[in-house]
C-alpha atoms as an extended CHARMM CRD file, in Angstrom:
* protein
*
       186  EXT
         1         1  UNK       CA             39.6280000000       30.5340000000      193.6730000000  PROA      1               0.0000000000
         2         2  UNK       CA             37.8900000000       27.7910000000      191.6660000000  PROA      2               0.0000000000
         3         3  UNK       CA             34.5890000000       28.3090000000      193.4540000000  PROA      3               0.0000000000
         4         4  UNK       CA             34.7720000000       32.0720000000      192.9400000000  PROA      4               0.0000000000
         5         5  UNK       CA             35.4950000000       31.6380000000      189.2190000000  PROA      5               0.0000000000
         6         6  UNK       CA             32.6430000000       29.1190000000      188.9130000000  PROA      6               0.0000000000
         7         7  UNK       CA             30.1650000000       31.4830000000      190.6090000000  PROA      7               0.0000000000
         8         8  UNK       CA             31.3720000000       34.4520000000      188.5260000000  PROA      8               0.0000000000
         9         9  UNK       CA             31.0870000000       32.5670000000      185.2090000000  PROA      9               0.0000000000
        10        10  UNK       CA             27.7210000000       31.0820000000      186.1680000000  PROA      10              0.0000000000
        11        11  UNK       CA             26.2960000000       34.4700000000      187.1490000000  PROA      11              0.0000000000
        12        12  UNK       CA             27.6860000000       36.0570000000      183.9890000000  PROA      12              0.0000000000
        13        13  UNK       CA             26.1060000000       33.3500000000      181.8040000000  PROA      13              0.0000000000
        14        14  UNK       CA             22.6980000000       33.6790000000      183.4720000000  PROA      14              0.0000000000
        15        15  UNK       CA             22.6350000000       37.4870000000      183.6500000000  PROA      15              0.0000000000
        16        16  UNK       CA             23.8720000000       37.9850000000      180.0760000000  PROA      16              0.0000000000
        17        17  UNK       CA             21.4010000000       35.3490000000      178.8520000000  PROA      17              0.0000000000
        18        18  UNK       CA             18.5400000000       37.1010000000      180.6250000000  PROA      18              0.0000000000
        19        19  UNK       CA             19.6170000000       40.5010000000      179.3170000000  PROA      19              0.0000000000
        20        20  UNK       CA             19.3290000000       39.1680000000      175.7510000000  PROA      20              0.0000000000
        21        21  UNK       CA             15.5690000000       39.4490000000      176.2190000000  PROA      21              0.0000000000
        22        22  UNK       CA             15.6830000000       42.8450000000      177.9440000000  PROA      22              0.0000000000
        23        23  UNK       CA             17.6440000000       44.9400000000      175.4350000000  PROA      23              0.0000000000
        24        24  UNK       CA             15.8380000000       46.6000000000      172.5740000000  PROA      24              0.0000000000
        25        25  UNK       CA             18.1810000000       45.9490000000      169.6400000000  PROA      25              0.0000000000
        26        26  UNK       CA             19.3180000000       42.8580000000      167.7900000000  PROA      26              0.0000000000
        27        27  UNK       CA             22.9710000000       43.9240000000      167.8130000000  PROA      27              0.0000000000
        28        28  UNK       CA             23.0580000000       44.3120000000      171.5870000000  PROA      28              0.0000000000
        29        29  UNK       CA             21.2170000000       41.0120000000      172.0070000000  PROA      29              0.0000000000
        30        30  UNK       CA             23.7780000000       39.3110000000      169.7550000000  PROA      30              0.0000000000
        31        31  UNK       CA             26.7470000000       40.4530000000      171.8020000000  PROA      31              0.0000000000
        32        32  UNK       CA             25.0370000000       39.6900000000      175.1210000000  PROA      32              0.0000000000
        33        33  UNK       CA             24.3700000000       36.1820000000      173.8110000000  PROA      33              0.0000000000
        34        34  UNK       CA             28.0540000000       35.9500000000      172.8950000000  PROA      34              0.0000000000
        35        35  UNK       CA             29.0350000000       36.9420000000      176.4440000000  PROA      35              0.0000000000
        36        36  UNK       CA             26.6710000000       34.3090000000      177.8470000000  PROA      36              0.0000000000
        37        37  UNK       CA             28.0900000000       31.5790000000      175.6010000000  PROA      37              0.0000000000
        38        38  UNK       CA             31.6760000000       32.5680000000      176.3980000000  PROA      38              0.0000000000
        39        39  UNK       CA             30.8910000000       32.2730000000      180.1180000000  PROA      39              0.0000000000
        40        40  UNK       CA             29.4560000000       28.7940000000      179.4840000000  PROA      40              0.0000000000
        41        41  UNK       CA             32.6090000000       27.9220000000      177.5190000000  PROA      41              0.0000000000
        42        42  UNK       CA             34.6180000000       29.0120000000      180.5510000000  PROA      42              0.0000000000
        43        43  UNK       CA             32.5650000000       26.6460000000      182.7080000000  PROA      43              0.0000000000
        44        44  UNK       CA             33.1720000000       23.8150000000      180.2390000000  PROA      44              0.0000000000
        45        45  UNK       CA             36.8990000000       24.5720000000      180.3330000000  PROA      45              0.0000000000
        46        46  UNK       CA             36.7840000000       24.3780000000      184.1330000000  PROA      46              0.0000000000
        47        47  UNK       CA             35.5080000000       20.7960000000      183.9020000000  PROA      47              0.0000000000
        48        48  UNK       CA             38.6670000000       19.8010000000      182.0320000000  PROA      48              0.0000000000
        49        49  UNK       CA             37.0620000000       19.4800000000      178.6030000000  PROA      49              0.0000000000
        50        50  UNK       CA             39.5950000000       21.7320000000      176.9050000000  PROA      50              0.0000000000
        51        51  UNK       CA             38.8290000000       20.7970000000      173.2950000000  PROA      51              0.0000000000
        52        52  UNK       CA             35.0740000000       21.1910000000      173.7200000000  PROA      52              0.0000000000
        53        53  UNK       CA             35.5170000000       24.4970000000      175.5620000000  PROA      53              0.0000000000
        54        54  UNK       CA             37.7380000000       25.9190000000      172.8170000000  PROA      54              0.0000000000
        55        55  UNK       CA             35.3350000000       24.7100000000      170.1340000000  PROA      55              0.0000000000
        56        56  UNK       CA             32.5070000000       26.5480000000      171.9220000000  PROA      56              0.0000000000
        57        57  UNK       CA             34.6220000000       29.7200000000      172.1150000000  PROA      57              0.0000000000
        58        58  UNK       CA             35.5840000000       29.6210000000      168.4350000000  PROA      58              0.0000000000
        59        59  UNK       CA             32.1470000000       28.6000000000      167.2120000000  PROA      59              0.0000000000
        60        60  UNK       CA             30.2860000000       31.2360000000      169.2120000000  PROA      60              0.0000000000
        61        61  UNK       CA             32.6350000000       34.0840000000      168.3180000000  PROA      61              0.0000000000
        62        62  UNK       CA             32.4410000000       33.2550000000      164.6260000000  PROA      62              0.0000000000
        63        63  UNK       CA             28.6780000000       32.6910000000      164.7040000000  PROA      63              0.0000000000
        64        64  UNK       CA             27.8410000000       35.8840000000      166.5960000000  PROA      64              0.0000000000
        65        65  UNK       CA             30.1750000000       38.0750000000      164.5430000000  PROA      65              0.0000000000
        66        66  UNK       CA             28.7020000000       36.6970000000      161.3110000000  PROA      66              0.0000000000
        67        67  UNK       CA             25.2170000000       37.3530000000      162.6850000000  PROA      67              0.0000000000
        68        68  UNK       CA             26.1820000000       40.9400000000      163.5520000000  PROA      68              0.0000000000
        69        69  UNK       CA             27.6940000000       41.4910000000      160.0960000000  PROA      69              0.0000000000
        70        70  UNK       CA             24.5480000000       40.2110000000      158.3960000000  PROA      70              0.0000000000
        71        71  UNK       CA             22.4200000000       42.4540000000      160.5990000000  PROA      71              0.0000000000
        72        72  UNK       CA             24.4910000000       45.4440000000      159.5510000000  PROA      72              0.0000000000
        73        73  UNK       CA             24.1610000000       44.4800000000      155.8850000000  PROA      73              0.0000000000
        74        74  UNK       CA             20.5220000000       43.4370000000      155.6670000000  PROA      74              0.0000000000
        75        75  UNK       CA             18.4270000000       44.8820000000      158.4780000000  PROA      75              0.0000000000
        76        76  UNK       CA             16.2030000000       47.8250000000      157.7010000000  PROA      76              0.0000000000
        77        77  UNK       CA             17.3920000000       49.7770000000      160.7030000000  PROA      77              0.0000000000
        78        78  UNK       CA             21.0910000000       50.6000000000      160.9510000000  PROA      78              0.0000000000
        79        79  UNK       CA             22.9530000000       47.6100000000      162.3620000000  PROA      79              0.0000000000
        80        80  UNK       CA             19.9500000000       46.4670000000      164.3590000000  PROA      80              0.0000000000
        81        81  UNK       CA             20.5610000000       49.3140000000      166.8030000000  PROA      81              0.0000000000
        82        82  UNK       CA             17.1700000000       50.9700000000      166.5180000000  PROA      82              0.0000000000
        83        83  UNK       CA             14.7490000000       50.1530000000      169.3420000000  PROA      83              0.0000000000
        84        84  UNK       CA             12.5150000000       47.2200000000      168.5550000000  PROA      84              0.0000000000
        85        85  UNK       CA             10.4430000000       44.7030000000      170.4310000000  PROA      85              0.0000000000
        86        86  UNK       CA             12.2110000000       41.4390000000      171.1320000000  PROA      86              0.0000000000
        87        87  UNK       CA              9.1150000000       39.7820000000      172.5940000000  PROA      87              0.0000000000
        88        88  UNK       CA              6.7090000000       37.4560000000      170.8320000000  PROA      88              0.0000000000
        89        89  UNK       CA              4.0410000000       35.4290000000      172.6650000000  PROA      89              0.0000000000
        90        90  UNK       CA              5.5760000000       36.0800000000      176.0670000000  PROA      90              0.0000000000
        91        91  UNK       CA              2.8890000000       34.2840000000      178.0740000000  PROA      91              0.0000000000
        92        92  UNK       CA              3.0260000000       31.1670000000      175.9230000000  PROA      92              0.0000000000
        93        93  UNK       CA              6.8310000000       31.1250000000      175.9590000000  PROA      93              0.0000000000
        94        94  UNK       CA              6.8930000000       31.5410000000      179.7530000000  PROA      94              0.0000000000
        95        95  UNK       CA              4.3930000000       28.7030000000      180.2260000000  PROA      95              0.0000000000
        96        96  UNK       CA              6.3190000000       26.3690000000      177.9240000000  PROA      96              0.0000000000
        97        97  UNK       CA              9.6450000000       27.2840000000      179.5540000000  PROA      97              0.0000000000
        98        98  UNK       CA              8.2800000000       26.6830000000      183.0590000000  PROA      98              0.0000000000
        99        99  UNK       CA              6.7730000000       23.3280000000      182.0420000000  PROA      99              0.0000000000
       100       100  UNK       CA             10.0220000000       22.1620000000      180.4130000000  PROA      100             0.0000000000
       101       101  UNK       CA             12.0510000000       23.3110000000      183.4450000000  PROA      101             0.0000000000
       102       102  UNK       CA              9.7670000000       21.4340000000      185.8530000000  PROA      102             0.0000000000
       103       103  UNK       CA              9.8300000000       18.2860000000      183.6950000000  PROA      103             0.0000000000
       104       104  UNK       CA             13.6330000000       18.2730000000      183.3470000000  PROA      104             0.0000000000
       105       105  UNK       CA             14.2130000000       19.0660000000      187.0250000000  PROA      105             0.0000000000
       106       106  UNK       CA             11.7510000000       16.3720000000      188.0900000000  PROA      106             0.0000000000
       107       107  UNK       CA             13.4520000000       13.8800000000      185.8140000000  PROA      107             0.0000000000
       108       108  UNK       CA             16.8890000000       14.7150000000      187.1830000000  PROA      108             0.0000000000
       109       109  UNK       CA             15.8000000000       14.5690000000      190.8290000000  PROA      109             0.0000000000
       110       110  UNK       CA             13.2420000000       11.7690000000      190.8580000000  PROA      110             0.0000000000
       111       111  UNK       CA             14.7550000000        9.1730000000      188.5340000000  PROA      111             0.0000000000
       112       112  UNK       CA             16.5100000000        6.2950000000      190.2590000000  PROA      112             0.0000000000
       113       113  UNK       CA             19.9250000000        6.5930000000      188.6330000000  PROA      113             0.0000000000
       114       114  UNK       CA             21.7940000000        3.2900000000      188.2490000000  PROA      114             0.0000000000
       115       115  UNK       CA             25.1320000000        2.8490000000      190.0030000000  PROA      115             0.0000000000
       116       116  UNK       CA             28.2330000000        3.2520000000      187.9040000000  PROA      116             0.0000000000
       117       117  UNK       CA             29.5420000000        0.0270000000      186.4270000000  PROA      117             0.0000000000
       118       118  UNK       CA             33.1980000000       -0.3880000000      185.5360000000  PROA      118             0.0000000000
       119       119  UNK       CA             36.0240000000        2.1090000000      185.5800000000  PROA      119             0.0000000000
       120       120  UNK       CA             36.2960000000        5.3110000000      183.6200000000  PROA      120             0.0000000000
       121       121  UNK       CA             38.3040000000        5.2100000000      180.4000000000  PROA      121             0.0000000000
       122       122  UNK       CA             41.7900000000        6.7240000000      180.6240000000  PROA      122             0.0000000000
       123       123  UNK       CA             40.9630000000        9.2830000000      177.9080000000  PROA      123             0.0000000000
       124       124  UNK       CA             37.2820000000       10.1910000000      178.1610000000  PROA      124             0.0000000000
       125       125  UNK       CA             37.2910000000       12.3640000000      175.0300000000  PROA      125             0.0000000000
       126       126  UNK       CA             38.6990000000        9.5580000000      172.8820000000  PROA      126             0.0000000000
       127       127  UNK       CA             36.2740000000        7.0490000000      174.4190000000  PROA      127             0.0000000000
       128       128  UNK       CA             33.3180000000        9.3410000000      173.6930000000  PROA      128             0.0000000000
       129       129  UNK       CA             34.4510000000        9.8830000000      170.1060000000  PROA      129             0.0000000000
       130       130  UNK       CA             34.9320000000        6.1540000000      169.6200000000  PROA      130             0.0000000000
       131       131  UNK       CA             31.4990000000        5.3920000000      171.0780000000  PROA      131             0.0000000000
       132       132  UNK       CA             29.7920000000        7.9840000000      168.8930000000  PROA      132             0.0000000000
       133       133  UNK       CA             31.6770000000        7.4210000000      165.6460000000  PROA      133             0.0000000000
       134       134  UNK       CA             33.0490000000        3.8580000000      165.8440000000  PROA      134             0.0000000000
       135       135  UNK       CA             32.0380000000        2.5250000000      162.4550000000  PROA      135             0.0000000000
       136       136  UNK       CA             31.2200000000        5.8500000000      160.8500000000  PROA      136             0.0000000000
       137       137  UNK       CA             34.5280000000        7.7270000000      161.0520000000  PROA      137             0.0000000000
       138       138  UNK       CA             35.3680000000        7.2510000000      157.3580000000  PROA      138             0.0000000000
       139       139  UNK       CA             31.8330000000        8.2970000000      156.4440000000  PROA      139             0.0000000000
       140       140  UNK       CA             32.0850000000       11.4700000000      158.5010000000  PROA      140             0.0000000000
       141       141  UNK       CA             35.5210000000       12.3560000000      157.1300000000  PROA      141             0.0000000000
       142       142  UNK       CA             34.2530000000       11.8810000000      153.5890000000  PROA      142             0.0000000000
       143       143  UNK       CA             31.1630000000       13.9190000000      154.3810000000  PROA      143             0.0000000000
       144       144  UNK       CA             33.2980000000       16.7640000000      155.7800000000  PROA      144             0.0000000000
       145       145  UNK       CA             35.4450000000       16.9390000000      152.6450000000  PROA      145             0.0000000000
       146       146  UNK       CA             32.3590000000       16.7190000000      150.4310000000  PROA      146             0.0000000000
       147       147  UNK       CA             30.6270000000       19.5590000000      152.2820000000  PROA      147             0.0000000000
       148       148  UNK       CA             33.7520000000       21.7090000000      152.0620000000  PROA      148             0.0000000000
       149       149  UNK       CA             34.0430000000       21.0350000000      148.3240000000  PROA      149             0.0000000000
       150       150  UNK       CA             30.3620000000       21.9030000000      147.9230000000  PROA      150             0.0000000000
       151       151  UNK       CA             30.8330000000       25.2300000000      149.7160000000  PROA      151             0.0000000000
       152       152  UNK       CA             33.8650000000       26.1100000000      147.5730000000  PROA      152             0.0000000000
       153       153  UNK       CA             32.0570000000       25.0980000000      144.3690000000  PROA      153             0.0000000000
       154       154  UNK       CA             29.0050000000       27.1640000000      145.3340000000  PROA      154             0.0000000000
       155       155  UNK       CA             31.1210000000       30.2580000000      145.9050000000  PROA      155             0.0000000000
       156       156  UNK       CA             32.9680000000       29.7320000000      142.6110000000  PROA      156             0.0000000000
       157       157  UNK       CA             29.7230000000       29.2690000000      140.6850000000  PROA      157             0.0000000000
       158       158  UNK       CA             28.0520000000       32.2240000000      142.3910000000  PROA      158             0.0000000000
       159       159  UNK       CA             30.8560000000       34.5900000000      141.3740000000  PROA      159             0.0000000000
       160       160  UNK       CA             30.1610000000       35.4860000000      137.7640000000  PROA      160             0.0000000000
       161       161  UNK       CA             33.6550000000       36.7850000000      137.2050000000  PROA      161             0.0000000000
       162       162  UNK       CA             36.9550000000       35.9880000000      138.8270000000  PROA      162             0.0000000000
       163       163  UNK       CA             40.1770000000       37.9390000000      139.1360000000  PROA      163             0.0000000000
       164       164  UNK       CA             41.4360000000       36.7090000000      135.7470000000  PROA      164             0.0000000000
       165       165  UNK       CA             38.2960000000       38.0240000000      134.0400000000  PROA      165             0.0000000000
       166       166  UNK       CA             38.6670000000       41.4180000000      135.7060000000  PROA      166             0.0000000000
       167       167  UNK       CA             42.4570000000       41.9370000000      135.6320000000  PROA      167             0.0000000000
       168       168  UNK       CA             43.5130000000       39.9830000000      132.5460000000  PROA      168             0.0000000000
       169       169  UNK       CA             45.1530000000       36.6010000000      132.0580000000  PROA      169             0.0000000000
       170       170  UNK       CA             48.4230000000       37.7100000000      133.6680000000  PROA      170             0.0000000000
       171       171  UNK       CA             46.7240000000       39.8020000000      136.3800000000  PROA      171             0.0000000000
       172       172  UNK       CA             48.7240000000       42.7780000000      135.1090000000  PROA      172             0.0000000000
       173       173  UNK       CA             45.9310000000       45.2600000000      134.3750000000  PROA      173             0.0000000000
       174       174  UNK       CA             46.2830000000       48.5250000000      136.3210000000  PROA      174             0.0000000000
       175       175  UNK       CA             42.5990000000       48.5450000000      137.2360000000  PROA      175             0.0000000000
       176       176  UNK       CA             39.7740000000       46.0870000000      136.9030000000  PROA      176             0.0000000000
       177       177  UNK       CA             37.3320000000       46.4890000000      134.0630000000  PROA      177             0.0000000000
       178       178  UNK       CA             34.3780000000       46.6430000000      136.4820000000  PROA      178             0.0000000000
       179       179  UNK       CA             33.8690000000       50.3180000000      135.6770000000  PROA      179             0.0000000000
       180       180  UNK       CA             33.3840000000       49.4380000000      132.0110000000  PROA      180             0.0000000000
       181       181  UNK       CA             30.5690000000       47.0920000000      132.9660000000  PROA      181             0.0000000000
       182       182  UNK       CA             28.8060000000       49.3840000000      135.3980000000  PROA      182             0.0000000000
       183       183  UNK       CA             30.3810000000       47.7480000000      138.4530000000  PROA      183             0.0000000000
       184       184  UNK       CA             28.5100000000       44.4770000000      138.0340000000  PROA      184             0.0000000000
       185       185  UNK       CA             29.4720000000       41.0660000000      136.7190000000  PROA      185             0.0000000000
       186       186  UNK       CA             28.1220000000       39.3640000000      133.6340000000  PROA      186             0.0000000000
């Protein structure tokens, strides 16, 4: 069962990833890329890295849906569904991809890997986090809160008018006064 699931997810990831470059619309390419990433997330979940697998699932779904929404809003053709060429410098890209693949494969197969020293930590995820963040955890937590506050402040400053401006101080107006202003803010 595990081997069958591994082969199915691996094939799905590779085929969907390859189809990204075969379809002729950005919207279809976006959702094929999502399928490929979800298959990879399934493979990560199979290795026992549950948190990382779920983060990949959530991140990819949100990212691809946002990309699709922006394509619908801003692309010249409707929702990126009109046929278009998805290829740019195909020969150069193929040469670079082949060279990188050969270099990485050679490195993985030809390097004399050292033997493992010591025993594995009881909680590998915690050990990895500690190794990566040891002295910087407070910095990263502060940075996360600061970035969130910056995003909220940017949205507040970008909105010229809020609900109190449009519906009155007690929010009791029957309709907003947007129609009086031509539907636009200040």
